[in-house]
DRENDREN-515692 format. One record per atom (N, C-alpha, C): residue in three letters; residue number from 1; x, y, z; atom name. Coordinates in pm, 1 decimal, padded with zeros to 6 digits, always signed. Layout:
N
 voba zase       px       py       pz voke
  ALA  NUM        X        Y        Z   CA
...
This chain:
166
 voba zase       px       py       pz voke
  MET    1 -09917.3 -04599.0 -12695.6    N
  MET    1 -09934.1 -04460.6 -12660.4   CA
  MET    1 -09829.1 -04377.6 -12734.7    C
  SER    2 -09875.4 -04280.9 -12808.2    N
  SER    2 -09787.4 -04195.1 -12887.0   CA
  SER    2 -09758.4 -04067.0 -12809.5    C
  THR    3 -09633.8 -04032.5 -12804.5    N
  THR    3 -09598.4 -03906.3 -12739.3   CA
  THR    3 -09533.7 -03815.7 -12842.1    C
  ASN    4 -09585.3 -03696.3 -12848.3    N
  ASN    4 -09526.9 -03596.9 -12937.5   CA
  ASN    4 -09417.0 -03523.0 -12863.1    C
  PRO    5 -09306.4 -03496.4 -12932.7    N
  PRO    5 -09201.7 -03419.4 -12864.7   CA
  PRO    5 -09254.4 -03280.1 -12830.0    C
  PRO    6 -09206.0 -03223.6 -12722.4    N
  PRO    6 -09253.9 -03090.3 -12683.3   CA
  PRO    6 -09213.7 -02985.1 -12787.1    C
  VAL    7 -09297.8 -02886.4 -12801.5    N
  VAL    7 -09264.3 -02772.9 -12887.1   CA
  VAL    7 -09171.3 -02682.9 -12807.1    C
  ILE    8 -09052.4 -02666.6 -12857.3    N
  ILE    8 -08952.8 -02585.8 -12787.4   CA
  ILE    8 -08947.1 -02448.2 -12853.8    C
  PRO    9 -08989.9 -02343.5 -12783.1    N
  PRO    9 -08980.1 -02209.4 -12842.0   CA
  PRO    9 -08834.4 -02165.3 -12849.3    C
  ARG   10 -08810.6 -02072.6 -12936.7    N
  ARG   10 -08677.1 -02013.8 -12951.7   CA
  ARG   10 -08689.9 -01863.1 -12934.4    C
  THR   11 -08589.5 -01802.9 -12874.6    N
  THR   11 -08589.9 -01657.7 -12856.4   CA
  THR   11 -08473.5 -01596.8 -12933.2    C
  GLY   12 -08492.2 -01473.0 -12971.0    N
  GLY   12 -08386.8 -01399.9 -13039.8   CA
  GLY   12 -08382.6 -01257.5 -12990.3    C
  ILE   13 -08271.9 -01192.9 -13016.0    N
  ILE   13 -08254.6 -01053.6 -12977.1   CA
  ILE   13 -08206.5 -00974.5 -13098.1    C
  GLY   14 -08252.7 -00852.3 -13107.7    N
  GLY   14 -08209.0 -00763.7 -13215.1   CA
  GLY   14 -08182.8 -00625.2 -13158.4    C
  ILE   15 -08079.0 -00562.1 -13207.3    N
  ILE   15 -08043.7 -00427.4 -13164.4   CA
  ILE   15 -08023.0 -00344.5 -13289.7    C
  ASP   16 -08073.2 -00222.2 -13288.1    N
  ASP   16 -08050.4 -00133.3 -13400.6   CA
  ASP   16 -08027.9 +00007.9 -13348.6    C
  VAL   17 -07940.1 +00079.4 -13414.2    N
  VAL   17 -07902.2 +00214.2 -13374.9   CA
  VAL   17 -07892.4 +00299.8 -13500.3    C
  HIS   18 -07949.4 +00418.6 -13494.6    N
  HIS   18 -07935.0 +00513.8 -13604.6   CA
  HIS   18 -07906.7 +00652.0 -13548.3    C
  ALA   19 -07813.8 +00721.7 -13612.8    N
  ALA   19 -07783.7 +00860.5 -13577.5   CA
  ALA   19 -07885.2 +00951.3 -13645.8    C
  PHE   20 -07908.0 +01065.9 -13585.6    N
  PHE   20 -07991.7 +01165.3 -13651.7   CA
  PHE   20 -07921.5 +01212.8 -13777.6    C
  ALA   21 -07999.7 +01238.9 -13880.5    N
  ALA   21 -07946.3 +01288.8 -14006.1   CA
  ALA   21 -07885.4 +01427.2 -13984.5    C
  ALA   22 -07786.4 +01458.7 -14065.4    N
  ALA   22 -07722.1 +01590.0 -14057.9   CA
  ALA   22 -07824.4 +01699.6 -14086.8    C
  GLU   23 -07807.4 +01811.3 -14020.4    N
  GLU   23 -07899.9 +01923.6 -14037.9   CA
  GLU   23 -07910.4 +01967.7 -14184.1    C
  ASP   24 -07798.7 +01957.4 -14258.4    N
  ASP   24 -07799.5 +02000.0 -14398.4   CA
  ASP   24 -07848.4 +01891.1 -14494.4    C
  GLN   25 -07883.2 +01773.2 -14440.0    N
  GLN   25 -07940.0 +01663.8 -14519.1   CA
  GLN   25 -08059.9 +01606.0 -14444.3    C
  PRO   26 -08164.0 +01686.5 -14426.4    N
  PRO   26 -08277.6 +01643.3 -14343.6   CA
  PRO   26 -08347.2 +01519.6 -14400.0    C
  GLN   27 -08396.2 +01439.3 -14308.4    N
  GLN   27 -08470.8 +01317.7 -14340.7   CA
  GLN   27 -08599.3 +01317.5 -14258.6    C
  PRO   28 -08703.3 +01251.0 -14306.5    N
  PRO   28 -08823.3 +01235.3 -14223.8   CA
  PRO   28 -08795.8 +01134.3 -14112.2    C
  LEU   29 -08862.2 +01149.7 -13999.5    N
  LEU   29 -08846.8 +01052.6 -13891.3   CA
  LEU   29 -08952.3 +00943.9 -13905.1    C
  TRP   30 -08903.5 +00822.2 -13921.8    N
  TRP   30 -08987.2 +00701.8 -13917.0   CA
  TRP   30 -08944.6 +00624.9 -13793.6    C
  LEU   31 -09038.7 +00600.6 -13703.7    N
  LEU   31 -09008.4 +00532.4 -13578.3   CA
  LEU   31 -09129.2 +00448.8 -13538.5    C
  GLY   32 -09106.5 +00322.2 -13513.0    N
  GLY   32 -09215.8 +00233.4 -13476.1   CA
  GLY   32 -09317.9 +00218.2 -13587.2    C
  GLY   33 -09271.7 +00229.4 -13711.6    N
  GLY   33 -09360.4 +00214.6 -13826.3   CA
  GLY   33 -09442.1 +00337.6 -13858.2    C
  LEU   34 -09419.2 +00447.4 -13786.1    N
  LEU   34 -09498.6 +00568.9 -13803.2   CA
  LEU   34 -09411.6 +00686.1 -13847.6    C
  PHE   35 -09471.1 +00775.3 -13925.3    N
  PHE   35 -09406.9 +00900.8 -13961.9   CA
  PHE   35 -09434.1 +01002.4 -13851.5    C
  TRP   36 -09330.9 +01075.2 -13810.4    N
  TRP   36 -09340.7 +01173.1 -13702.4   CA
  TRP   36 -09317.7 +01312.5 -13760.2    C
  GLU   37 -09425.0 +01378.3 -13792.9    N
  GLU   37 -09421.6 +01513.0 -13851.2   CA
  GLU   37 -09347.6 +01609.0 -13759.3    C
  GLY   38 -09256.5 +01688.1 -13818.3    N
  GLY   38 -09187.8 +01792.2 -13743.6   CA
  GLY   38 -09072.3 +01744.2 -13657.9    C
  GLU   39 -09041.1 +01614.9 -13661.3    N
  GLU   39 -08929.4 +01561.1 -13583.1   CA
  GLU   39 -08810.1 +01536.2 -13674.8    C
  ARG   40 -08691.3 +01552.0 -13621.5    N
  ARG   40 -08568.1 +01528.5 -13697.2   CA
  ARG   40 -08554.4 +01379.6 -13726.5    C
  GLY   41 -08526.2 +01348.9 -13852.6    N
  GLY   41 -08515.9 +01210.4 -13895.9   CA
  GLY   41 -08379.3 +01149.5 -13873.1    C
  LEU   42 -08372.2 +01019.8 -13897.7    N
  LEU   42 -08250.7 +00941.5 -13876.3   CA
  LEU   42 -08187.3 +00906.0 -14010.6    C
  SER   43 -08057.3 +00888.9 -14009.7    N
  SER   43 -07988.4 +00846.6 -14131.2   CA
  SER   43 -07989.7 +00694.1 -14138.0    C
  GLY   44 -07985.3 +00642.8 -14259.0    N
  GLY   44 -07981.4 +00498.3 -14276.9   CA
  GLY   44 -07997.3 +00460.2 -14422.2    C
  HIS   45 -07966.5 +00334.8 -14452.6    N
  HIS   45 -07980.1 +00282.0 -14588.9   CA
  HIS   45 -08126.9 +00274.3 -14628.0    C
  SER   46 -08209.4 +00231.5 -14533.7    N
  SER   46 -08353.9 +00228.1 -14557.9   CA
  SER   46 -08413.8 +00352.2 -14492.5    C
  ASP   47 -08530.1 +00338.5 -14429.6    N
  ASP   47 -08592.5 +00455.8 -14366.7   CA
  ASP   47 -08533.6 +00490.6 -14229.9    C
  GLY   48 -08442.2 +00407.6 -14179.4    N
  GLY   48 -08376.8 +00436.3 -14052.1   CA
  GLY   48 -08462.1 +00410.5 -13929.1    C
  ASP   49 -08567.7 +00330.0 -13939.8    N
  ASP   49 -08657.4 +00303.1 -13826.3   CA
  ASP   49 -08595.3 +00196.0 -13735.8    C
  PRO   50 -08530.9 +00236.1 -13623.3    N
  PRO   50 -08463.9 +00137.0 -13539.4   CA
  PRO   50 -08559.1 +00039.1 -13471.5    C
  VAL   51 -08683.3 +00079.5 -13447.5    N
  VAL   51 -08780.0 -00010.1 -13382.8   CA
  VAL   51 -08814.0 -00126.0 -13475.8    C
  ALA   52 -08852.2 -00095.0 -13598.9    N
  ALA   52 -08885.9 -00199.6 -13695.4   CA
  ALA   52 -08764.2 -00285.3 -13728.5    C
  HIS   53 -08647.8 -00222.3 -13740.0    N
  HIS   53 -08526.2 -00296.6 -13773.7   CA
  HIS   53 -08485.8 -00391.9 -13661.0    C
  ALA   54 -08492.5 -00347.0 -13536.8    N
  ALA   54 -08458.4 -00434.2 -13423.9   CA
  ALA   54 -08555.9 -00551.6 -13416.6    C
  ALA   55 -08683.9 -00525.9 -13443.5    N
  ALA   55 -08783.2 -00633.9 -13442.8   CA
  ALA   55 -08750.7 -00738.6 -13548.6    C
  ALA   56 -08716.4 -00694.6 -13668.3    N
  ALA   56 -08681.1 -00787.8 -13775.9   CA
  ALA   56 -08555.7 -00866.6 -13738.8    C
  ASP   57 -08455.9 -00798.9 -13683.9    N
  ASP   57 -08332.3 -00866.5 -13645.0   CA
  ASP   57 -08356.7 -00970.5 -13535.8    C
  ALA   58 -08446.6 -00940.9 -13442.5    N
  ALA   58 -08478.9 -01037.6 -13337.1   CA
  ALA   58 -08541.5 -01164.0 -13397.2    C
  LEU   59 -08625.8 -01146.9 -13498.1    N
  LEU   59 -08683.8 -01263.9 -13565.1   CA
  LEU   59 -08575.2 -01349.3 -13630.4    C
  PHE   60 -08485.6 -01284.2 -13703.5    N
  PHE   60 -08377.2 -01358.9 -13768.5   CA
  PHE   60 -08290.9 -01430.1 -13665.6    C
  SER   61 -08260.6 -01362.8 -13555.1    N
  SER   61 -08179.9 -01421.7 -13448.6   CA
  SER   61 -08246.7 -01545.4 -13389.8    C
  ALA   62 -08375.9 -01536.9 -13364.0    N
  ALA   62 -08447.7 -01648.8 -13303.1   CA
  ALA   62 -08444.5 -01772.6 -13391.3    C
  CYS   63 -08443.6 -01752.4 -13520.9    N
  CYS   63 -08447.9 -01864.9 -13615.5   CA
  CYS   63 -08311.1 -01907.0 -13664.9    C
  GLY   64 -08209.2 -01829.1 -13634.8    N
  GLY   64 -08074.3 -01861.7 -13679.8   CA
  GLY   64 -08058.7 -01850.1 -13830.5    C
  VAL   65 -08125.0 -01750.6 -13888.9    N
  VAL   65 -08120.1 -01735.2 -14034.7   CA
  VAL   65 -08051.6 -01604.2 -14074.9    C
  GLY   66 -07945.6 -01569.7 -14006.1    N
  GLY   66 -07872.7 -01448.4 -14040.1   CA
  GLY   66 -07922.3 -01329.3 -13962.1    C
  ASP   67 -07904.6 -01213.5 -14021.6    N
  ASP   67 -07941.7 -01089.7 -13954.3   CA
  ASP   67 -07990.6 -00988.5 -14056.6    C
  LEU   68 -08016.0 -00869.0 -14011.3    N
  LEU   68 -08068.8 -00764.0 -14097.4   CA
  LEU   68 -07977.2 -00739.7 -14217.7    C
  GLY   69 -07846.9 -00735.6 -14192.2    N
  GLY   69 -07750.6 -00714.2 -14300.1   CA
  GLY   69 -07749.5 -00827.7 -14401.3    C
  THR   70 -07769.3 -00950.3 -14353.8    N
  THR   70 -07773.5 -01065.9 -14443.2   CA
  THR   70 -07884.7 -01051.4 -14546.2    C
  HIS   71 -08000.0 -01007.3 -14499.7    N
  HIS   71 -08118.3 -01004.5 -14586.1   CA
  HIS   71 -08143.3 -00869.3 -14653.5    C
  PHE   72 -08106.3 -00758.5 -14586.9    N
  PHE   72 -08140.7 -00625.3 -14638.2   CA
  PHE   72 -08022.0 -00529.3 -14637.0    C
  GLY   73 -07901.0 -00580.7 -14645.5    N
  GLY   73 -07780.7 -00499.6 -14629.1   CA
  GLY   73 -07762.7 -00388.3 -14730.5    C
  THR   74 -07664.3 -00305.1 -14703.0    N
  THR   74 -07636.9 -00190.9 -14789.6   CA
  THR   74 -07591.1 -00233.4 -14928.9    C
  ASP   75 -07555.0 -00360.6 -14944.4    N
  ASP   75 -07519.0 -00411.1 -15077.1   CA
  ASP   75 -07642.9 -00448.9 -15159.1    C
  ARG   76 -07761.0 -00426.9 -15102.1    N
  ARG   76 -07887.8 -00457.3 -15169.5   CA
  ARG   76 -07956.8 -00326.3 -15205.0    C
  PRO   77 -07929.1 -00269.4 -15322.8    N
  PRO   77 -07985.1 -00139.0 -15359.1   CA
  PRO   77 -08137.6 -00135.6 -15361.7    C
  GLU   78 -08201.1 -00251.2 -15380.8    N
  GLU   78 -08347.6 -00252.5 -15383.9   CA
  GLU   78 -08409.9 -00217.0 -15248.8    C
  TYR   79 -08329.3 -00219.3 -15141.5    N
  TYR   79 -08380.5 -00183.2 -15009.0   CA
  TYR   79 -08343.7 -00040.8 -14968.4    C
  ALA   80 -08277.1 +00033.4 -15056.3    N
  ALA   80 -08245.0 +00173.4 -15025.4   CA
  ALA   80 -08376.4 +00250.2 -15007.4    C
  GLY   81 -08391.1 +00312.3 -14891.7    N
  GLY   81 -08511.3 +00389.4 -14862.5   CA
  GLY   81 -08632.9 +00306.2 -14825.4    C
  ALA   82 -08617.7 +00175.5 -14814.1    N
  ALA   82 -08732.1 +00088.2 -14784.1   CA
  ALA   82 -08790.7 +00117.7 -14647.0    C
  SER   83 -08918.8 +00100.9 -14636.5    N
  SER   83 -08990.8 +00117.9 -14510.5   CA
  SER   83 -08952.6 +00007.2 -14412.5    C
  GLY   84 -08933.7 +00044.8 -14285.9    N
  GLY   84 -08908.4 -00054.7 -14182.4   CA
  GLY   84 -09023.6 -00153.3 -14169.9    C
  VAL   85 -09144.8 -00106.8 -14194.4    N
  VAL   85 -09262.4 -00194.6 -14190.7   CA
  VAL   85 -09252.2 -00299.4 -14300.7    C
  THR   86 -09206.7 -00258.0 -14417.7    N
  THR   86 -09186.0 -00352.3 -14528.1   CA
  THR   86 -09079.6 -00454.6 -14491.5    C
  LEU   87 -08970.6 -00408.7 -14430.6    N
  LEU   87 -08863.4 -00501.2 -14390.3   CA
  LEU   87 -08912.5 -00598.8 -14284.4    C
  LEU   88 -08990.6 -00551.9 -14188.7    N
  LEU   88 -09044.1 -00640.7 -14085.4   CA
  LEU   88 -09137.7 -00744.4 -14146.3    C
  ALA   89 -09223.1 -00702.6 -14238.5    N
  ALA   89 -09313.7 -00797.2 -14304.4   CA
  ALA   89 -09234.5 -00901.9 -14382.3    C
  GLU   90 -09129.8 -00859.4 -14451.0    N
  GLU   90 -09046.4 -00953.6 -14526.6   CA
  GLU   90 -08970.6 -01046.7 -14431.7    C
  ALA   91 -08922.5 -00993.8 -14319.1    N
  ALA   91 -08855.3 -01078.5 -14219.7   CA
  ALA   91 -08951.3 -01185.3 -14167.9    C
  ALA   92 -09075.0 -01146.5 -14139.9    N
  ALA   92 -09174.5 -01243.4 -14092.8   CA
  ALA   92 -09200.3 -01350.2 -14199.3    C
  ARG   93 -09205.1 -01310.5 -14325.3    N
  ARG   93 -09224.9 -01406.7 -14434.3   CA
  ARG   93 -09108.1 -01504.7 -14440.5    C
  ILE   94 -08985.8 -01453.4 -14428.6    N
  ILE   94 -08866.1 -01538.5 -14432.7   CA
  ILE   94 -08866.2 -01637.4 -14317.2    C
  VAL   95 -08899.6 -01589.6 -14197.9    N
  VAL   95 -08904.2 -01675.5 -14079.0   CA
  VAL   95 -09005.5 -01788.7 -14098.8    C
  ARG   96 -09122.1 -01754.0 -14150.5    N
  ARG   96 -09224.8 -01856.4 -14174.4   CA
  ARG   96 -09180.8 -01953.6 -14284.1    C
  ALA   97 -09110.1 -01904.3 -14384.6    N
  ALA   97 -09059.5 -01990.9 -14491.5   CA
  ALA   97 -08955.4 -02089.7 -14438.4    C
  HIS   98 -08892.4 -02056.0 -14327.0    N
  HIS   98 -08795.7 -02146.1 -14263.5   CA
  HIS   98 -08861.6 -02238.6 -14160.5    C
  GLY   99 -08994.5 -02241.6 -14157.9    N
  GLY   99 -09064.2 -02338.1 -14073.5   CA
  GLY   99 -09096.9 -02292.2 -13933.4    C
  PHE  100 -09099.5 -02162.8 -13910.4    N
  PHE  100 -09130.0 -02110.6 -13777.5   CA
  PHE  100 -09256.0 -02026.1 -13780.1    C
  GLU  101 -09321.3 -02019.7 -13665.7    N
  GLU  101 -09432.1 -01927.2 -13644.8   CA
  GLU  101 -09386.3 -01829.0 -13537.9    C
  ILE  102 -09443.0 -01709.1 -13540.2    N
  ILE  102 -09402.8 -01603.4 -13447.8   CA
  ILE  102 -09499.5 -01598.5 -13330.8    C
  GLY  103 -09445.2 -01607.1 -13210.0    N
  GLY  103 -09526.5 -01592.6 -13089.2   CA
  GLY  103 -09551.6 -01445.8 -13059.4    C
  ASN  104 -09443.6 -01369.5 -13043.9    N
  ASN  104 -09454.4 -01226.0 -13021.0   CA
  ASN  104 -09318.3 -01160.3 -13036.5    C
  ILE  105 -09321.5 -01029.2 -13045.9    N
  ILE  105 -09200.4 -00946.7 -13051.5   CA
  ILE  105 -09221.0 -00832.8 -12952.0    C
  ALA  106 -09118.4 -00803.3 -12873.9    N
  ALA  106 -09121.0 -00689.2 -12782.0   CA
  ALA  106 -09002.1 -00600.0 -12814.6    C
  VAL  107 -09027.4 -00469.9 -12824.4    N
  VAL  107 -08922.0 -00374.2 -12859.1   CA
  VAL  107 -08922.6 -00260.6 -12757.2    C
  GLN  108 -08802.7 -00219.1 -12716.1    N
  GLN  108 -08789.2 -00096.7 -12637.8   CA
  GLN  108 -08688.2 -00007.5 -12708.1    C
  PHE  109 -08726.1 +00119.7 -12726.2    N
  PHE  109 -08630.3 +00212.6 -12784.3   CA
  PHE  109 -08591.8 +00317.7 -12682.1    C
  VAL  110 -08472.9 +00374.6 -12704.5    N
  VAL  110 -08416.9 +00473.5 -12613.6   CA
  VAL  110 -08398.6 +00603.3 -12691.6    C
  ALA  111 -08468.8 +00709.0 -12647.0    N
  ALA  111 -08461.3 +00838.6 -12713.9   CA
  ALA  111 -08517.7 +00946.7 -12622.6    C
  ASN  112 -08474.0 +01069.0 -12644.1    N
  ASN  112 -08530.6 +01181.7 -12571.4   CA
  ASN  112 -08664.9 +01223.5 -12630.0    C
  ARG  113 -08680.5 +01204.1 -12759.3    N
  ARG  113 -08802.7 +01238.7 -12830.0   CA
  ARG  113 -08811.3 +01153.2 -12953.7    C
  PRO  114 -08925.2 +01135.4 -13010.7    N
  PRO  114 -09052.0 +01201.3 -12981.4   CA
  PRO  114 -09121.3 +01139.3 -12860.0    C
  LYS  115 -09222.4 +01207.6 -12809.0    N
  LYS  115 -09303.5 +01154.2 -12699.5   CA
  LYS  115 -09388.5 +01042.3 -12757.7    C
  PHE  116 -09363.7 +00921.7 -12713.6    N
  PHE  116 -09419.9 +00803.3 -12777.7   CA
  PHE  116 -09557.7 +00762.5 -12726.5    C
  GLY  117 -09583.1 +00781.3 -12599.4    N
  GLY  117 -09706.0 +00732.2 -12536.5   CA
  GLY  117 -09833.7 +00757.1 -12614.5    C
  PRO  118 -09856.4 +00878.9 -12663.8    N
  PRO  118 -09982.4 +00905.7 -12733.9   CA
  PRO  118 -10001.7 +00824.6 -12862.8    C
  ARG  119 -09891.4 +00770.5 -12918.8    N
  ARG  119 -09904.0 +00695.0 -13044.4   CA
  ARG  119 -09866.9 +00547.7 -13029.6    C
  ARG  120 -09847.6 +00502.3 -12905.2    N
  ARG  120 -09805.6 +00363.8 -12880.6   CA
  ARG  120 -09898.9 +00262.2 -12947.2    C
  GLU  121 -10029.1 +00276.4 -12922.9    N
  GLU  121 -10125.1 +00178.4 -12977.3   CA
  GLU  121 -10121.1 +00175.5 -13129.0    C
  GLU  122 -10110.5 +00292.3 -13190.4    N
  GLU  122 -10103.2 +00301.0 -13336.6   CA
  GLU  122 -09978.4 +00228.3 -13387.8    C
  SER  123 -09865.0 +00252.1 -13324.0    N
  SER  123 -09740.0 +00186.5 -13363.0   CA
  SER  123 -09750.4 +00035.3 -13347.6    C
  GLN  124 -09801.2 -00008.5 -13234.3    N
  GLN  124 -09813.8 -00153.4 -13210.0   CA
  GLN  124 -09904.9 -00218.2 -13313.2    C
  ARG  125 -10010.6 -00150.1 -13351.9    N
  ARG  125 -10102.8 -00203.5 -13452.2   CA
  ARG  125 -10033.6 -00217.0 -13588.4    C
  VAL  126 -09961.9 -00112.9 -13629.6    N
  VAL  126 -09892.6 -00114.6 -13759.1   CA
  VAL  126 -09787.2 -00225.2 -13762.4    C
  LEU  127 -09707.4 -00235.8 -13656.7    N
  LEU  127 -09602.1 -00337.4 -13652.3   CA
  LEU  127 -09659.1 -00478.2 -13639.7    C
  SER  128 -09764.9 -00494.7 -13560.9    N
  SER  128 -09828.8 -00626.6 -13547.1   CA
  SER  128 -09887.5 -00671.8 -13680.3    C
  ASP  129 -09948.0 -00579.9 -13753.0    N
  ASP  129 -10001.5 -00613.3 -13885.8   CA
  ASP  129 -09889.3 -00658.4 -13979.1    C
  ALA  130 -09776.4 -00589.7 -13973.9    N
  ALA  130 -09663.1 -00625.0 -14059.3   CA
  ALA  130 -09606.6 -00762.4 -14023.9    C
  ALA  131 -09594.5 -00790.9 -13895.2    N
  ALA  131 -09536.0 -00918.1 -13851.3   CA
  ALA  131 -09635.7 -01032.6 -13853.8    C
  GLY  132 -09764.4 -01000.6 -13853.5    N
  GLY  132 -09864.6 -01105.9 -13843.3   CA
  GLY  132 -09863.5 -01171.8 -13707.0    C
  ALA  133 -09821.4 -01096.4 -13606.2    N
  ALA  133 -09810.7 -01146.5 -13468.5   CA
  ALA  133 -09805.0 -01024.9 -13376.0    C
  PRO  134 -09832.9 -01044.7 -13246.8    N
  PRO  134 -09829.6 -00931.0 -13154.6   CA
  PRO  134 -09690.6 -00867.9 -13142.2    C
  VAL  135 -09687.7 -00735.6 -13153.7    N
  VAL  135 -09565.5 -00658.4 -13131.2   CA
  VAL  135 -09598.6 -00552.6 -13025.9    C
  SER  136 -09521.6 -00551.0 -12917.8    N
  SER  136 -09536.8 -00446.5 -12815.8   CA
  SER  136 -09414.6 -00355.3 -12822.2    C
  VAL  137 -09437.2 -00226.3 -12797.1    N
  VAL  137 -09329.3 -00128.3 -12804.2   CA
  VAL  137 -09333.1 -00042.6 -12678.0    C
  THR  138 -09217.8 -00027.8 -12615.6    N
  THR  138 -09202.8 +00062.1 -12502.0   CA
  THR  138 -09089.5 +00159.3 -12532.6    C
  ALA  139 -09088.5 +00268.8 -12459.3    N
  ALA  139 -08987.2 +00371.3 -12480.0   CA
  ALA  139 -08931.5 +00415.5 -12346.8    C
  THR  140 -08807.5 +00459.0 -12349.8    N
  THR  140 -08743.6 +00512.8 -12230.9   CA
  THR  140 -08640.7 +00616.4 -12273.9    C
  THR  141 -08589.1 +00689.4 -12177.5    N
  THR  141 -08477.1 +00780.1 -12202.1   CA
  THR  141 -08355.5 +00721.0 -12132.6    C
  SER  142 -08242.1 +00782.6 -12155.3    N
  SER  142 -08121.0 +00736.8 -12086.1   CA
  SER  142 -08073.4 +00840.9 -11985.5    C
  ASP  143 -08168.0 +00923.3 -11937.0    N
  ASP  143 -08138.0 +01023.9 -11834.9   CA
  ASP  143 -08017.6 +01110.4 -11871.1    C
  GLY  144 -08008.5 +01146.4 -11999.3    N
  GLY  144 -07902.0 +01234.8 -12043.4   CA
  GLY  144 -07768.9 +01167.7 -12068.6    C
  LEU  145 -07760.8 +01037.2 -12052.2    N
  LEU  145 -07633.6 +00966.7 -12067.9   CA
  LEU  145 -07618.6 +00909.3 -12208.7    C
  GLY  146 -07495.2 +00900.7 -12255.5    N
  GLY  146 -07465.2 +00837.1 -12383.2   CA
  GLY  146 -07516.6 +00914.4 -12503.3    C
  PHE  147 -07502.4 +00852.2 -12622.9    N
  PHE  147 -07540.0 +00921.7 -12745.7   CA
  PHE  147 -07689.1 +00949.5 -12752.8    C
  THR  148 -07773.1 +00862.0 -12695.7    N
  THR  148 -07916.9 +00890.3 -12697.4   CA
  THR  148 -07949.1 +01005.1 -12603.4    C
  GLY  149 -07884.3 +01009.6 -12491.0    N
  GLY  149 -07906.1 +01117.3 -12395.1   CA
  GLY  149 -07861.0 +01252.5 -12447.0    C
  ARG  150 -07756.5 +01250.3 -12530.9    N
  ARG  150 -07707.2 +01375.0 -12590.8   CA
  ARG  150 -07789.4 +01413.5 -12713.9    C
  GLY  151 -07888.4 +01332.0 -12749.1    N
  GLY  151 -07973.2 +01362.1 -12864.1   CA
  GLY  151 -07905.7 +01340.0 -12997.8    C
  GLU  152 -07811.8 +01244.5 -13003.3    N
  GLU  152 -07739.3 +01216.9 -13127.5   CA
  GLU  152 -07805.5 +01109.1 -13212.0    C
  GLY  153 -07897.1 +01033.3 -13154.2    N
  GLY  153 -07961.7 +00925.3 -13227.8   CA
  GLY  153 -08058.1 +00848.9 -13140.0    C
  ILE  154 -08104.9 +00737.8 -13194.4    N
  ILE  154 -08202.5 +00652.6 -13126.0   CA
  ILE  154 -08153.6 +00508.4 -13135.4    C
  SER  155 -08167.8 +00434.5 -13026.6    N
  SER  155 -08135.7 +00292.1 -13027.4   CA
  SER  155 -08260.8 +00213.1 -12989.8    C
  ALA  156 -08261.0 +00088.1 -13032.2    N
  ALA  156 -08373.3 -00001.3 -12997.6   CA
  ALA  156 -08320.0 -00141.3 -12976.5    C
  VAL  157 -08380.7 -00211.4 -12883.8    N
  VAL  157 -08351.3 -00352.5 -12860.1   CA
  VAL  157 -08484.6 -00427.2 -12863.0    C
  ALA  158 -08480.3 -00546.3 -12923.6    N
  ALA  158 -08601.6 -00625.8 -12937.2   CA
  ALA  158 -08574.8 -00770.6 -12902.2    C
  THR  159 -08677.7 -00837.5 -12855.0    N
  THR  159 -08675.5 -00981.3 -12837.2   CA
  THR  159 -08790.3 -01040.4 -12917.8    C
  ALA  160 -08770.3 -01161.6 -12963.5    N
  ALA  160 -08875.0 -01230.4 -13037.9   CA
  ALA  160 -08883.7 -01373.6 -12988.4    C
  LEU  161 -09005.8 -01423.5 -12984.8    N
  LEU  161 -09031.7 -01562.5 -12950.7   CA
  LEU  161 -09089.8 -01629.1 -13074.9    C
  VAL  162 -09026.4 -01736.4 -13118.2    N
  VAL  162 -09077.7 -01813.2 -13231.9   CA
  VAL  162 -09084.6 -01959.4 -13189.7    C
  TYR  163 -09157.8 -02037.0 -13265.7    N
  TYR  163 -09168.0 -02179.8 -13238.5   CA
  TYR  163 -09183.9 -02253.6 -13370.8    C
  PRO  164 -09141.9 -02381.0 -13373.9    N
  PRO  164 -09156.0 -02456.2 -13499.3   CA
  PRO  164 -09302.7 -02467.4 -13538.7    C
  ALA  165 -09330.6 -02442.8 -13664.7    N
  ALA  165 -09468.0 -02454.5 -13715.1   CA
  ALA  165 -09501.9 -02601.9 -13735.9    C
  GLY  166 -09627.3 -02631.6 -13726.1    N
  GLY  166 -09674.5 -02765.9 -13756.5   CA
  GLY  166 -09652.9 -02857.1 -13647.0    C
């Protein structure tokens, strides 16, 4: 009788924070893989999308293959201005190249705006397509507390579940 060892899933966590861009250096807002017309954008080396970045970091954490800075850091000029969706897709490729498959990713971001509910499904679809696995996104406020409550930026935290492929 042959017994296969159990498949042990691994979890990871990713956190990303971006400040709003200075008023005299406006940026477009990219959040959850979507462009938000008329909203103040975030500063960052890439597009500043904390939702996509936290999701990618959670994948790297789950697999023990470094972090966002390891793979897409500010010392990598080819990622200047890169889309968070592109980074998430590349993170998923790296994770799979290391012998893992992605179960799911869950992200929650903290911000006063934009109002996320009406575009949740669209965001989840874009991010899930990039990751090749289900991505869920939720949003909350911090009831006026901290830098997000003061409207200084947006933070996101993500978890990812991966398992050995094959």
